[in-house]
Structure formats: C-alpha cells, structure tokens
C-alpha positions as CSV (number, residue, x, y, z in Angstrom):
1,M,-63.3,49.2,-70.9
2,S,-64.9,48.5,-67.5
3,V,-63.4,45.6,-65.5
4,L,-67.1,44.4,-63.9
5,P,-67.9,42.7,-67.5
6,R,-64.5,40.8,-67.7
7,L,-65.1,39.4,-63.8
8,V,-68.6,38.7,-63.8
9,K,-68.6,35.4,-66.4
10,P,-65.5,34.2,-64.0
11,I,-67.3,34.2,-61.0
12,I,-70.5,32.7,-62.9
13,V,-68.2,30.1,-64.1
14,C,-66.7,29.6,-60.2
15,A,-70.0,29.7,-58.7
16,L,-71.4,27.0,-60.8
17,V,-68.3,24.9,-60.5
18,A,-67.6,24.9,-56.8
19,T,-69.9,23.5,-54.2
20,S,-69.1,23.1,-50.2
21,L,-69.7,20.2,-47.8
22,S,-70.7,21.1,-44.1
23,G,-69.1,19.0,-42.0
24,W,-70.6,17.1,-39.1
25,A,-68.8,16.4,-35.8
26,E,-71.6,15.9,-33.2
27,T,-73.0,12.5,-31.9
28,R,-74.7,10.2,-34.7
29,L,-77.2,7.8,-34.2
30,E,-75.9,4.1,-35.5
31,L,-78.7,2.0,-36.9
32,S,-78.2,-0.8,-34.7
33,E,-78.3,1.2,-31.4
34,A,-81.4,1.9,-32.6
35,I,-82.6,-1.5,-33.4
36,V,-81.3,-2.5,-30.2
37,A,-83.0,0.7,-28.7
38,A,-86.4,-0.6,-30.0
39,T,-86.3,-4.0,-29.3
40,G,-85.2,-3.4,-25.6
41,N,-87.9,-1.1,-24.8
42,D,-90.4,-2.6,-26.9
43,P,-94.1,-3.2,-24.1
44,W,-95.3,-6.3,-26.5
45,I,-92.0,-8.7,-25.8
46,R,-92.8,-8.1,-22.5
47,Q,-96.4,-8.7,-22.3
48,S,-95.6,-11.7,-24.3
49,A,-93.5,-12.9,-22.0
50,Q,-96.3,-12.4,-19.0
51,I,-98.7,-14.6,-21.3
52,Q,-96.4,-17.8,-21.8
53,E,-95.9,-17.3,-17.9
54,A,-99.7,-17.1,-17.4
55,L,-100.0,-20.2,-19.8
56,L,-97.7,-22.1,-18.4
57,E,-99.3,-22.0,-14.7
58,E,-102.4,-22.4,-16.0
59,S,-101.3,-25.7,-17.7
60,V,-100.7,-26.7,-14.1
61,A,-104.2,-26.0,-13.1
62,D,-105.8,-27.4,-16.1
63,G,-103.6,-30.7,-14.9
64,A,-105.1,-31.3,-12.0
65,L,-108.1,-32.7,-10.9
66,P,-111.2,-30.5,-9.8
67,D,-111.5,-29.8,-6.1
68,P,-113.9,-32.5,-4.6
69,R,-117.5,-30.9,-3.5
70,M,-118.8,-31.1,0.2
71,T,-122.3,-31.2,1.1
72,I,-123.5,-30.7,4.4
73,G,-127.5,-31.3,5.1
74,A,-130.7,-32.9,7.0
75,A,-132.4,-35.8,5.4
76,N,-135.7,-37.4,6.4
77,L,-136.9,-34.6,8.9
78,P,-140.9,-35.4,9.4
79,T,-142.5,-32.5,8.3
80,D,-145.3,-32.9,11.1
81,T,-142.6,-32.1,14.4
82,F,-139.6,-31.3,12.6
83,D,-138.8,-33.5,15.8
84,T,-134.7,-35.2,14.4
85,G,-135.2,-38.2,17.1
86,Q,-139.1,-39.0,15.7
87,E,-138.1,-41.0,13.1
88,A,-135.3,-43.9,12.8
89,M,-134.4,-42.8,9.3
90,T,-134.0,-38.5,10.2
91,Q,-130.0,-38.0,9.9
92,A,-127.7,-35.2,9.7
93,T,-125.4,-35.6,6.6
94,I,-122.1,-35.1,5.3
95,G,-121.0,-36.0,2.1
96,L,-117.6,-35.0,-0.4
97,T,-117.7,-36.1,-4.0
98,Q,-114.9,-36.2,-6.6
99,R,-115.4,-35.4,-10.3
100,I,-113.1,-37.4,-12.4
101,P,-113.0,-35.9,-15.9
102,R,-113.5,-37.8,-19.4
103,G,-110.5,-39.9,-19.6
104,N,-107.6,-37.9,-20.4
105,S,-109.0,-34.6,-20.9
106,R,-107.2,-33.4,-17.5
107,Q,-103.5,-34.5,-19.5
108,L,-104.4,-33.5,-22.8
109,A,-105.8,-29.8,-21.2
110,S,-102.5,-29.3,-19.7
111,A,-100.6,-30.1,-22.6
112,K,-102.8,-27.3,-24.8
113,K,-101.9,-24.8,-22.6
114,E,-98.1,-25.9,-22.8
115,E,-98.8,-25.9,-26.7
116,M,-100.1,-22.2,-26.4
117,A,-97.3,-20.9,-24.7
118,G,-94.9,-22.6,-26.9
119,V,-96.0,-20.2,-29.8
120,Q,-94.9,-16.9,-27.6
121,P,-91.3,-17.4,-28.1
122,F,-91.6,-17.4,-32.1
123,R,-94.5,-14.9,-31.6
124,R,-91.5,-12.7,-30.3
125,A,-89.1,-13.8,-32.7
126,N,-91.2,-12.4,-34.8
127,R,-91.5,-9.2,-33.3
128,R,-88.1,-8.6,-32.8
129,A,-87.8,-9.1,-36.6
130,Q,-90.4,-6.7,-37.2
131,V,-89.4,-4.2,-35.5
132,E,-86.1,-4.5,-36.9
133,Q,-87.6,-4.0,-40.0
134,T,-89.7,-1.0,-39.1
135,V,-87.3,1.0,-37.6
136,T,-84.3,0.5,-40.3
137,Q,-87.2,1.4,-42.4
138,L,-87.8,4.6,-40.3
139,W,-83.8,5.1,-39.6
140,L,-83.7,4.8,-44.0
141,E,-86.3,7.5,-44.1
142,V,-84.4,10.1,-41.9
143,W,-81.2,9.1,-43.7
144,R,-82.3,9.9,-46.9
145,T,-84.1,13.8,-46.1
146,E,-80.7,14.0,-44.0
147,R,-78.4,13.7,-47.0
148,S,-80.9,15.6,-49.4
149,I,-81.1,17.9,-47.2
150,R,-77.3,18.6,-46.7
151,L,-76.4,18.2,-50.8
152,I,-78.9,21.1,-51.4
153,E,-77.6,23.2,-48.6
154,S,-74.1,22.7,-49.9
155,N,-75.7,23.9,-53.6
156,R,-77.8,26.6,-51.7
157,G,-74.8,29.1,-51.4
158,L,-73.9,28.1,-55.5
159,F,-78.2,29.5,-56.2
160,E,-77.6,32.5,-54.5
161,Q,-74.1,33.7,-55.6
162,L,-76.0,33.4,-59.3
163,E,-79.0,35.5,-58.3
164,D,-76.2,37.9,-57.0
165,V,-74.3,37.6,-60.3
166,A,-77.0,37.7,-62.7
167,A,-78.6,40.8,-61.1
168,A,-75.0,42.3,-61.1
169,G,-74.5,41.5,-65.2
170,Y,-78.1,43.2,-65.7
171,T,-77.5,46.2,-63.8
172,S,-73.7,46.5,-65.2
173,A,-75.7,46.9,-68.9
174,T,-72.6,45.5,-70.0
175,M,-72.9,42.4,-70.2
176,G,-75.6,41.6,-72.2
177,A,-77.4,39.8,-69.2
178,R,-81.0,39.8,-69.9
179,Q,-83.7,40.3,-67.4
180,Q,-84.8,37.0,-67.9
181,D,-82.0,35.5,-66.5
182,V,-82.4,37.2,-62.8
183,I,-85.4,36.3,-62.9
184,R,-84.8,32.5,-63.8
185,A,-82.1,32.6,-60.8
186,S,-84.3,34.2,-58.6
187,L,-87.0,31.4,-59.7
188,E,-84.6,28.4,-59.3
189,L,-83.5,29.6,-56.1
190,T,-87.3,29.9,-54.7
191,R,-87.8,26.0,-55.8
192,L,-84.4,25.4,-53.9
193,E,-86.1,26.7,-50.5
194,D,-89.7,25.2,-51.6
195,R,-88.0,21.6,-51.7
196,L,-85.7,22.4,-48.5
197,T,-89.1,23.4,-46.5
198,A,-90.4,19.9,-48.6
199,L,-87.6,17.8,-47.1
200,N,-87.6,19.0,-43.9
201,L,-91.1,18.3,-43.2
202,Q,-90.4,14.7,-44.2
203,Q,-87.4,14.7,-41.7
204,A,-89.6,16.0,-39.2
205,S,-92.3,13.2,-39.7
206,G,-89.6,10.6,-39.7
207,R,-88.3,11.7,-36.9
208,E,-91.4,11.6,-34.8
209,A,-92.2,8.0,-36.5
210,L,-88.5,6.8,-35.2
211,A,-89.0,8.2,-31.8
212,E,-92.3,6.1,-31.0
213,W,-89.8,3.0,-30.9
214,I,-86.1,4.7,-29.4
215,G,-87.1,7.9,-27.8
216,E,-87.0,11.7,-28.7
217,D,-83.4,12.2,-27.5
218,Q,-82.0,9.8,-29.9
219,A,-84.2,10.2,-32.6
220,G,-83.4,13.4,-32.5
221,L,-79.7,12.7,-33.1
222,P,-78.1,13.2,-36.8
223,V,-77.7,9.8,-38.4
224,T,-74.7,8.1,-39.8
225,E,-73.0,9.4,-42.8
226,N,-72.9,6.1,-44.7
227,I,-75.9,3.1,-45.1
228,P,-74.4,-0.1,-42.3
229,H,-72.7,-2.6,-45.0
230,E,-75.4,-4.6,-44.2
231,L,-78.1,-3.3,-45.9
232,L,-75.6,-2.6,-49.0
233,R,-74.7,-6.6,-49.2
234,A,-75.6,-8.6,-52.6
235,L,-78.6,-10.1,-52.6
236,P,-78.0,-14.4,-52.0
237,T,-78.1,-16.1,-55.5
238,A,-79.3,-19.2,-54.5
239,W,-82.2,-18.1,-52.7
240,A,-84.2,-19.0,-55.0
241,E,-83.3,-22.7,-54.5
242,V,-83.2,-23.1,-50.8
243,S,-85.9,-20.3,-50.2
244,A,-88.6,-22.8,-49.2
245,D,-86.7,-24.6,-46.7
246,S,-85.9,-21.4,-45.3
247,L,-89.3,-19.6,-45.4
248,L,-90.1,-22.9,-43.2
249,R,-88.1,-21.7,-40.4
250,H,-89.3,-17.7,-40.3
251,P,-90.7,-17.1,-36.8
252,A,-94.1,-16.2,-38.2
253,V,-94.6,-19.7,-39.7
254,R,-92.8,-22.0,-36.4
255,A,-95.7,-19.5,-34.4
256,T,-98.4,-21.1,-37.1
257,D,-96.8,-24.7,-36.5
258,Q,-97.2,-24.7,-32.7
259,L,-100.7,-23.3,-33.2
260,I,-101.7,-26.2,-35.7
261,E,-100.1,-28.6,-32.9
262,V,-102.5,-26.9,-30.3
263,Q,-105.2,-27.7,-33.1
264,S,-104.8,-30.9,-33.0
265,V,-104.6,-31.2,-29.2
266,E,-107.9,-29.6,-29.5
267,V,-109.0,-32.5,-31.7
268,D,-107.4,-35.1,-28.8
269,L,-109.8,-33.2,-26.5
270,A,-112.7,-33.6,-28.4
271,R,-112.1,-37.4,-28.9
272,Q,-112.3,-37.4,-24.9
273,S,-116.1,-36.2,-24.8
274,Y,-117.1,-40.0,-26.5
275,K,-116.2,-41.0,-22.8
276,P,-117.8,-41.2,-19.6
277,E,-117.1,-38.7,-16.9
278,W,-116.8,-40.1,-13.3
279,S,-117.5,-39.5,-9.9
280,V,-117.0,-40.5,-6.8
281,S,-119.3,-39.6,-3.7
282,A,-119.0,-40.5,-0.2
283,Q,-121.7,-39.6,2.6
284,Y,-121.6,-40.3,6.4
285,G,-125.3,-39.6,8.6
286,Y,-125.6,-39.0,12.2
287,R,-128.7,-40.0,13.7
288,D,-130.1,-39.0,17.1
289,R,-131.1,-41.4,19.6
290,A,-135.2,-42.8,19.5
291,P,-137.9,-41.0,21.9
292,N,-137.2,-44.3,24.1
293,G,-133.5,-43.6,24.2
294,Q,-132.2,-46.0,22.4
295,D,-129.8,-45.4,20.3
296,R,-129.5,-45.6,16.7
297,A,-126.5,-46.7,14.4
298,D,-124.9,-44.0,12.0
299,L,-125.1,-44.2,8.3
300,F,-122.6,-44.7,5.9
301,S,-123.3,-44.3,1.9
302,V,-120.2,-44.8,-0.8
303,G,-121.2,-44.3,-4.7
304,I,-119.9,-44.5,-8.2
305,G,-121.6,-41.9,-11.2
306,F,-120.8,-41.3,-14.5
307,D,-123.0,-40.2,-17.2
308,L,-124.0,-41.8,-21.0
309,P,-122.9,-40.4,-24.1
310,I,-125.0,-42.4,-26.1
311,F,-126.5,-39.6,-28.1
312,T,-123.8,-38.3,-29.8
313,G,-125.0,-36.9,-33.3
314,N,-125.8,-33.3,-32.2
315,R,-123.3,-32.7,-29.6
316,Q,-119.6,-35.2,-29.4
317,D,-119.7,-35.5,-33.7
318,R,-120.7,-31.9,-34.3
319,K,-118.0,-31.2,-31.9
320,L,-115.1,-33.3,-33.3
321,N,-115.9,-32.3,-36.9
322,A,-115.7,-28.7,-36.1
323,S,-112.1,-29.3,-34.5
324,V,-110.7,-31.3,-37.6
325,A,-112.4,-28.7,-39.9
326,R,-110.5,-25.7,-37.5
327,L,-107.0,-28.0,-37.7
328,E,-107.4,-28.2,-41.6
329,A,-108.1,-24.4,-42.0
330,A,-105.1,-23.9,-39.4
331,K,-102.8,-26.3,-41.8
332,T,-104.2,-24.2,-44.9
333,G,-103.6,-21.2,-44.0
334,R,-100.0,-22.1,-43.2
335,L,-99.8,-22.8,-46.7
336,L,-101.2,-19.7,-47.4
337,Q,-99.1,-17.7,-45.2
338,I,-95.6,-19.4,-46.8
339,R,-97.2,-18.4,-49.8
340,E,-97.5,-14.8,-49.2
341,L,-94.0,-14.6,-47.9
342,R,-92.4,-16.2,-50.7
343,A,-94.3,-14.0,-53.4
344,K,-93.0,-10.6,-51.2
345,A,-89.3,-11.5,-51.4
346,R,-89.8,-12.4,-54.5
347,A,-91.0,-8.9,-55.4
348,A,-88.5,-7.8,-53.0
349,I,-85.8,-9.4,-54.9
350,A,-87.5,-7.9,-58.8
351,R,-87.4,-4.4,-56.7
352,I,-83.8,-4.5,-55.8
353,Q,-82.3,-5.8,-58.8
354,R,-83.8,-3.1,-60.7
355,L,-82.8,-0.5,-58.2
356,D,-79.2,-2.2,-58.8
357,D,-79.7,-1.5,-62.4
358,R,-80.6,2.0,-62.2
359,I,-78.1,2.8,-59.4
360,A,-75.6,1.3,-61.6
361,L,-76.5,3.6,-64.6
362,Y,-76.6,6.7,-62.5
363,E,-73.2,6.4,-61.4
364,Q,-71.2,4.9,-64.2
365,T,-73.4,6.7,-67.0
366,L,-76.0,9.5,-66.3
367,L,-74.4,11.4,-63.5
368,P,-70.8,11.8,-65.8
369,Q,-72.9,12.4,-68.8
370,M,-75.1,15.2,-66.7
371,E,-71.3,16.9,-65.3
372,A,-70.1,17.0,-69.2
373,Q,-73.1,18.0,-70.1
374,A,-72.8,20.8,-67.3
375,S,-69.2,21.6,-68.0
376,A,-70.3,21.9,-71.5
377,A,-73.1,24.5,-70.8
378,L,-70.4,26.3,-68.7
379,T,-68.0,26.4,-71.4
380,A,-70.5,27.8,-74.1
381,Y,-71.6,30.3,-71.9
382,N,-67.8,31.4,-70.9
383,H,-67.4,31.6,-74.8
384,D,-70.3,33.8,-75.1
385,D,-71.7,30.7,-77.5
386,G,-74.4,29.8,-74.9
387,D,-77.0,31.4,-72.4
388,F,-77.2,31.8,-68.6
389,A,-80.3,29.5,-68.6
390,E,-78.4,26.7,-70.0
391,A,-76.1,26.9,-67.8
392,V,-78.1,26.6,-64.9
393,R,-80.5,24.3,-66.3
394,G,-77.5,21.9,-66.4
395,R,-76.5,22.3,-63.2
396,I,-80.2,21.8,-61.5
397,D,-80.3,18.3,-63.9
398,E,-77.3,17.3,-62.0
399,L,-78.3,18.3,-58.7
400,N,-81.8,16.5,-59.2
401,A,-80.0,13.6,-60.0
402,R,-78.0,13.0,-57.4
403,V,-80.8,13.5,-55.2
404,E,-82.7,10.8,-57.0
405,L,-79.4,8.7,-56.5
406,I,-79.8,9.6,-52.4
407,Q,-83.6,8.2,-52.9
408,M,-83.0,4.9,-55.0
409,K,-79.7,3.9,-52.5
410,A,-82.3,4.0,-49.7
411,E,-85.2,2.6,-51.4
412,R,-82.8,0.0,-52.3
413,A,-81.5,-0.7,-48.5
414,K,-85.3,-0.3,-47.1
415,N,-86.3,-3.4,-49.5
416,L,-83.1,-5.6,-48.8
417,A,-84.4,-4.7,-44.8
418,S,-88.1,-6.3,-46.2
419,F,-86.6,-8.9,-47.8
420,R,-83.9,-9.7,-44.5
421,Y,-87.4,-10.1,-42.5
422,L,-89.1,-11.9,-45.0
423,T,-86.5,-14.5,-44.9
424,A,-85.6,-14.1,-41.3
425,D,-84.5,-17.5,-39.5
426,T,-85.7,-18.7,-35.9
427,S,-82.3,-20.0,-35.5
428,E,-80.7,-16.7,-35.4
429,P,-79.7,-15.9,-32.2
430,S,-80.3,-12.3,-31.9
431,L,-84.4,-13.1,-32.6
432,F,-84.6,-15.0,-29.1
433,Q,-82.4,-13.1,-27.1
C-alpha cells in the first residue's frame, strides 16, 4: 500500500487546524500620539488664536473717540480782486471738529468685539474635540484593515497548503480526491488574494487620510495591537438623565451662547440709533490789515452740532426690529443645535448597544459554534464521512466571522469616539490646552 494516501489526509487536517501569527517588533503608532500630533499641528487652531487677538485689538479701537477733523481755508474772499485786505470779513481760517458717537455706542461697539473674541476659545475647544474624533476614526480604520490583513495573511499559508495537498491527492489517484477539490482550493486562495488586495487598498487610503493630520512618517507606522481602553469602556448608564445639562457645556453650544451675547449687544447698539450724535467744533479766523493800515481783530467761532433722529419709522425702527429678530433666530438655532447633538448622541448609544450585543454573540456563541462546525467537518473528512469542500467551507466561515468581529469592534470604537465628541464638556482641561 502506498504511503502517500495515508499521509495526505493527516496533512490536510493539520493544515486546516494550524495557524501562524507573525510577530511585530517595529515602532507602533499610539492613538494618543496621533491625537497630540494632529491638534498640535492644526493650522485652524492657530488661525483662531490670531482672529481672537485681532478682535481684542479692534475692541480697544472701537471704544476710542473718532479722530478730530481739521479744516483749513479762506473765507469771504472778494471775487472781483481776491485781495485779502479789501474786505473786513475776509479771513484765513483753521477749524477743529470732534464728533461724539451716539449714546453708549462706543462702549457697546468695544463690548461687541470682546464678546466676538470670546467665541474663539470655545470654537478652538470644539475644533480639538472634532480633530480627536476624526483622527480616532481614521486610526481605527487603519487598525481594522491592519488586523484583518494580518488575520488573513496568517491563513494564506493554510490555503496554499490545501491547494498543494488537494493537487497531490488528485494526482495520486488513490485518495478519492476529485478535480473539483483542486479547483475549490485554488478558487478560495484566489478569493483570499482578492480580499487582501481590497484591504490593502482600504489601508492605503486610510493612511493617506491620516497623513493629512499627522504627517506621512507617523501615518506610515503600524498601529498598536489593541484598541485603547478608553474606547472599550461601557456607556454611562445615567447619561439619559444628565444629557440636557451635559450638552449645555458642549463647546459648540458654548460658542453659540457667546454669539447670542454678541447679538444682544447688537440689539443695544441698534437702540443707540435713537439718540443724537453730537459734534463740537471750534474755528479761528485770521484777518489781514485794512487797506489804510488799521489792524482788524481776528475771529474765533465755537459751536455744537447734533442730528435729530425724528423720522425713525423706516430706519431706526427697522434696524432694531432686524436686530431683535436675529437675536431670536440665534436662540432658536441654539435649541436646534442642542436637539441635533442629543439625537446624534442617542443614535450613537443605540448603535453601540446593538454592536455590544453582536460582539457578545460572536465571542460567546457564534465563533465557538463555527469552530465546532469546522472541527466536526475535519473529523468527518478524516474518517471518510465528509468531503473536502465541506471542510474548507467550515474554515472559511470561521475566518469570515473573525474578520467580521474585527470590523464590529472597530465600528463600536468609532461610535464611542463620536459619542465622546457629542458629549464633550468645556470643563475638560484638554479642550483648552
């Protein structure tokens, strides 16, 4: 009896059971490092700080009085001779006028710019939270593809052995192996290669997206083996009860609150338009000697001017009404913003809860059942009570389930990252660093 038939099946069984995991010793990219690099190099945050500085400078300027206006001229020149000494009223004049804005408009204009500057710290806090969410999700996508590739790579040698063993069994003509077993083994290996190609494409795309935030050098590093602990924690059970209060401290909502304050100042500014604008002027007139040599006294004039906001129906009233309407619109926008944040947070909670159920089902029930099914198929094939295709199918189903589990864990962490952004709190020191 030939030795080959007795060896082929044990080789197949060993090939189906054994897997190999490659070791990774190179430097790995921590999620926390990626977040620090992204927020530290974000030009938007620097731009926001520059805008805040500009607004604070403008607030000082807007609170100052307007520059006085100087006029220099000649008054009462005789048009027949243009002789400055011909007429007694001919003068060389120099005047100064100071405009005084309406009511408290200067102080309010300065306060408006200060309030606008106060928006920027909250916008930067919101930006940091957004960048953390974005980088986290990109990092998790790289983690998902990397883990999936490693898992499939560890099984590629197995399918290559299956192809060789099936071919050897078919060639020996003593194993009962069929040509379709050889084709099936080759087909599954091809599908595995296609799957790896698709995952490598996804990984390359994910790394390029991550490189936008942290640079190509860091984005090219392999990520850490496990998802960070903070993205694996359970959801807060009491969030539904405190959600309203926590959302009020969200940096985006705080920025909107600050914009509402800006609009309130704008309403006060519109009310100042009902008050008159004042101006104070002084003028000195120099007169030349009379033709007979007699000295003539120089003249000095002083005056106060103001406008009369009497007809307010189509101007002041309209502007005030517009400012009040914008203020109410800003308050309504805040309510819509809180509603949207709350709805998205609840949706994230629902997705996380369902993913927790699926992950538990896979880990506790489905994967053990698939392992048992694959083992039973191997045993049946080993005892000539099963076929090659069934044994391979059991192994493929188990591999698919493990890849799906990786996908669900990454998706769960992504949703938790989204939930963390949606419930970000401005009392967190990291947001204002």
